[in-house]
N, C-alpha and C positions, 0 to 999 in steps of 0.2 A: 029262656031267651039266650041268644048268642052273645059273642064278645062285645058287640056294640050296644047290647040292651042295657037296662038299668044296672045290672050287676057288673057287666064288663066295663061300662063307663066309670063306675066307682073304682074298680081296680086300676084302670088306666090313670085316673086322676090321682090316686094314692101313689102310683109309681112315679108320676111327674113330680109330686110333692116331695117324695124321697130324694129324687135326683136333684131337685132345686136345693134341698137342705144340704146335700153332700157338696154340691158346687159352691154353696155359700160358705161351708166350712173350709174348702180348699182355698177359696179367695181370701178368707180371713187369715189362713196360715201363710199364704204368699205375702200378704200385707205385713204380717208380723216379721217374716224373714227380711223383707225389704227395710223395715224400720230398724231391725237389728244391725243390718249392714251399714245403714246411714249413721247410726249411733257409734258404731265401731270406727268408721272412717273419720268421724269428727274428733275422735280421741286418739288418732295415730298421725304421726308426721315424721318425715325423714330428718335425721341428724347426721352431721358430718363433723365430728370433733377435730380439733387441730391434729396435725401429724405428731406422732410420738417419736422422739429421737431414741434410737437404740444404740447409740455410740458407746454407752456404758451400761452393761447388763448385770443383774436384773433391774428392770424398771417397772414401776407401777404408776399409773396416772389416775388416781382416784377422782380428781376434780372433773376430768372430762373423759375418763376411760371407762365409764359405766354410768348407769342411771342413778339419779338422786332418789331420795325417799318419795314414795308416791308414784313412781314411774318404773317401767320396764323397758328393756331394749330387746328387739329382735334383730340380732346382728345379721346383715345380709352379705357382707364382704369384709375381709381383712387382707390388706396387701402389705407385704414386707419387701423392702429392697432399697438399694441394690445389695444383693448377696454375692459373696465371693464364690468362685468355682470350687465346689466340693470342700470348702474350708469353713464357710459360715453356716451355722445352724441356729435358728431361732425357734423357740417353742413358746406358744401362748398358753397361758393357764387361766382358769377361772379362780378368783379369790378375793379376799378383802385385805390381805397384807402379804408381804414378801415371804412370810413363813408358809404360805399356801403353794409355793413352788414345789409341789410333790407330784409324783407320777399319777396319782388318782385324780388330780385336778387338771392334767394336761388335756388340751383340746386339739391342737394341731401343731405340726412342725413345718418350718419353712426352710428349704435348701434348694440349690440349683446346681446343675452340672455346667452351667454357663456363667462366667464371671459377669457381674454387673446386671444380672437379671432381676426382675421384679416378679415375685411369686404371690399369687392370690389364692385365697380359700373362700369358697362360697358355701357356707353351712346350710343354706336354704332358709326359707322364710320363717320356719319354726324350729330350725335345727340348733340354734344357739340363742336361748333366752337368758338374759341377765336380769336378775331380780334387783329390787332396790338396794343400793349400797354395795352390790357386787361389782367387781371390775375385772379388767383384763391385765394380766401381768406377763411381761415378756422376759425370757431368760435364754441364755445360750452362749455361743462362742462367736465372736466377731474378730476377724484377723486383718483388718486394714480398711475395710469400707466403712462408711458411716450410714448405715441403713436407717430407714424410718418405717413406722407402721401407720397405715391409714385405715380408718374404720368407717364403714357406712352401715347405718342401722335405722330401724324404725323405732321411734319412741312412742310409748303409749301410757295411758293412765292404768295403774294396777287394777283399778275397778273393772276394766274391760279385758284383762288378761284371760279369764276363762272363755270369753267369747272369741278372742283372737286365736286361742289354741284349738278350738273346735273346728 
């Protein structure tokens, strides 16, 4: 018989069954991805710690300059200013104490050719992850201005850090 005969109908039904099984698997994967995104979103929120005075350097603000135990920060922006024209240089370091002000821990330097400017660094959503009890340390040279550092970050539970990074 031809394709519509008993043998052809059986092959056609088997093909539809395979397609239905594949689509069911795709739908299950999409549901799992959506559930993962919702779990991640429920475990992340923005934080805006108080401005850090940079009048006397180096300075470390462990209480609000980084995440506490059980949390991580994904730093989105650090702004420093006002900085003096070609005279002020502020470098931000990752660390747990002032002894971490070492070149291998340097993250970014802030300076400007325009006096009184505010300089921002945007490390990207996953570009600067601070782990529990890590913090930001600011060091450099200030010649008359009284700059401050402002930090914007997303804080999350360390349990979801692998999901956040992916």
